[in-house]
C-alpha angles and dihedrals in degrees: 000000000000093000116110097200114120115245118261111234128183113271091017114145117263120233089253089065089065088061090055091053091051091053095054096069090051091058093052096063088051090055091048090048090054091049091048091049089049092050093046090048091048091049091045090051092047091052092046092051090048091049091047089051093050091047093050090048089050095048092047089049093049090046091051093048090047092051091050091047089049092051091049092051091047091052092047091048091050088048091052091045093053089044090052093050092047093048091050090048089050091048093052090046092051092048090050091050093048089052089049092051094049089049088051092050092051091050094047092047088049094051092044088054092050092048090049093052090046091052090046092052090051088052093239104147097155133088096330093063091048090049091051090049091051092046092050088049093051094045093047092049092048093047092049090051092049092047092050092047093047091047091053088048093052094048090049091049091050092053093045089056090052090050094048091049088056098031094142088070093057137071106251092226093052090048093050090047091052091049088054091050090052092049089051089052094051091044090056091048092053092048088052091049088050088056091049093049089051090050091050093053092056 
């Protein structure tokens, strides 16, 4: 009984069975590796979908903001176009008004000179002559004020047109303030012209 071999009993596992048992643990890591790969791919797909959704939302947000910005610029451009057209129309109207005042002044001075000559030929050197002189002085003064005011108005309107044409270079508030100043100048010129017209009808 000095042999160290294990006794062979019926139904005992053969040595080849030991080889099969050793193969089973090798298959398990492969299965785990597949599961890990599937999980990693699923996570990567989820991250990609989430990133794609976030990118889509960002692009939609940027697109909406760009459209709104574009609409604002278009509205601003249309407003500036309307302002420019109005300023040019006002300028042309003021120039016509100034020319009319200058023509009226010339006509009035000519008529005053004629009346003075008529009175002088009649030998009337009294109050009528003085009245004519006073009238001429008032008309000349009023016409001078109108001409100055209209010239200031025209100058302001010409500058305003230049500012509107290059409105991107100027602060909108400053531009609006200057436009109001020009309107005030032109309003004063028209008030002065109304006074002149009243004087001319006397």
